[in-house]
N, C-alpha and C positions, 0 to 999 in steps of 0.2 A: 542454582545457580541464580546469578544475579541477573533478572530479564527485565529488558526496556521498550517501551512502545512506543515508537514514531508514528506522527499522524502529518504526513502532508494535505496541507491544506488550503485552497485558492474560493474565497468570498463564499464560504460554509457556515456564517453564522445561523442558520435558521438549525444543523442539523448539529454540528460538533461539539455542543454541549451534552447532547444527549449520549453520543461515542463517548466522553472523558468522566461524565455519571456513572454508567457502567463499568470503565476502568479501574475509575477508584474504588471499585467495592472488589478487586480480585487484588489477593493480597500477593500474590505471585510476582505481580508487576509491580518493581519497586522507583522504576523515573517511567515520569511520561514527557516526553518531548512534542511540541504541538510547532510543527515550521509552518509559518504561513508564508506561500507562495506570491508576493506580490499581492497580498488580498488587498480590495479598496474598503470593502464593506467592516462591519464590527467582527471578524475572526476572531482578531488580537486579544480586541476586551472580552470578550465571551472565552475565549483560551484561559486569558489569567484570571477571570472570577474564578478557577475553578483548582487555580493554585497549583499550578506545573508548568512545569518550564516550556518557553514559547522562543523559536527563533524567530524573528521578524526579517523577511529577504525585501527589500526596497523592488526589486525587481525579476520578474516570475521568470524561473528558469526551467519550468516544467518540472512531474515527478520525479524524475530521478536525481535531479540537481537540489529538492526540496530532500528527497531522504539522504544525501548525500551532505547536505547541510547539518541534518540532523546527526547522521552517524559520524561527524569529524565533533561533534560536541561532549561525547561521551563516549563510554564502550560498558559492556559487558557481557557475560557469556552467551545470553539468546537475544535478539531480535525481534518483537512483534511488529510487523509493518498492519495498521488499518487505513484503511479510507476514513475522509470526515463527513463522509454525508450517506452512512450505513443506516438503515431502518430495520429494527426490531434486534439490535443487537443486546446479546445478555452476556452475563458475568460466566454461566455454561457454556457460550460459543466463544470465550476466549480461553478459558482453560482447557478447550477442547481440543484447540488450536496447537497451547503450550506445552500442553502433558505431554505428549510423544517426542521433542525433542529437548524436553527439560528431565525427561526419564531413558534415554539416548536410545529410545527408536526407533527415532530417525533424526538425519539433519533437519531437515525441513517441511514444514506440513504448508498445503494449501487448499485453503475454503473454499469451500463449491457453493453458492445459494441453492436450496431446494426449498420447494411449496410456499417462495415470498410471495411473487410477483411474474406473473406468465411473462413479461418481456423480460425480466432479467434473470429468470431460469433458463430461456432459452437462450438468450447472448452466451450462458456461460458452459450448457451444454455443446454448444457450438464452436466455441474456445475456452475449455476451463483451464487453462492456464496463463490467460489472461489477467486471473483470478488477482487485486490487489491484498489480499487478507492474507496473510502468512505469518509463519515463524521458522526461524532458522537461524542456527548458530553463527554468532560474531565472525567469527577467525574464515568462515567462508565468506562473508561482506569483502574480505581487505584484499582477496583474490580478487575480486572482478576490478577491473581496471578504468575500465567506461560507463559505470554508474549515472554517473552526473549527466553523461551526454547523453544516455540513452532518450531522454525528457521522457514520454509517455510511452517509448520503447522499453520501458526501466524492465515490466513482465517478461517481455522479451530476453535481454540482458540473463535474467536469473534463469532462464530455462535454459538456455544455450550453455551455463555455467552447470545448470544439473546434469545437462545432458554430458557435459563433454567431462567433468569429474569424477561422474558416476556414484556421487551420493545417496545415501538413502531417502526417499520423498515419500509420506505421508497424506494422501487425500484428505482432507477431511466434511461432512458434511452440516453445512449449516442450515438446519432447519428454518423456513418461517422470519427471513432473515430476507432483505436486499437493499437497493441502494436506490436514492435518488436519480434521475435519470436525466442526462443535459437537455433534453427537449421539454424537461419537466420543468428546469432550473431557469432555463434563457426563452423560454418559449421554442415555438416549432425549429424555424427558419435557423434562430440565433442556434439552437442545439443541435442542428445539422452540422451547419457551417461548426463546431467545435466540435462535434464527432468524427470529418472528414478532417479536421486538422491532426487531430488526435490519429486516427489510422496513418493519415501522411506520413506526421511521424517516426512511426512504427515502420513503416516501409522504410523509410531513410536511412531509419538505425539498419535495418537488417541489410541494403542495399550498400552499406557502409562498410558494416562488416563481413558480407560477402566480397567485395573488393580486398578487402587487407586478407582474406585469408588465400584469396588470388595470388598475390603478392611474397605470399611462403613458402 
């Protein structure tokens, strides 16, 4: 199966290089697309130095919009979504996410952090299906009409589709892996504000979906 990876990134110059270096080691991944979601730092320059395709959005569209922009640029049998701020990613993690889907054991995999850092492990135990590390079959994404408007609710959109369509999903443990938290990137107060904005966008998406479902 043809596999492409899409990495949405907003001001991730410090970590995206390590993520791309690992992906370049995985022979299963035939194409890597970085979507810079209105970045104002050197994210684009760092990504291009790894000889990958870069989609540069001038304005921030949120995670859902960034993923949709990446999906619009190319098609493949299997799509791998990874965050750009991962810590401890290895080729084995990538293979473990992809293998159940490429072997038709599952339609989607969801990566769950374990033994990485206490804060990120705890967050994923509380809400495991908000993980941004996933592999899934491309044709499934063509059936999700509101991916781009979901912004930070994109994982919720994927989960809703997962539940309604009864596809086969497998959780994959990503040991010794975590990501940089918003409070670490932006400082405590700005990080907390960014986190609240993310939660608000998830709530807005759920409210919109619930309202539409009542009209049907």
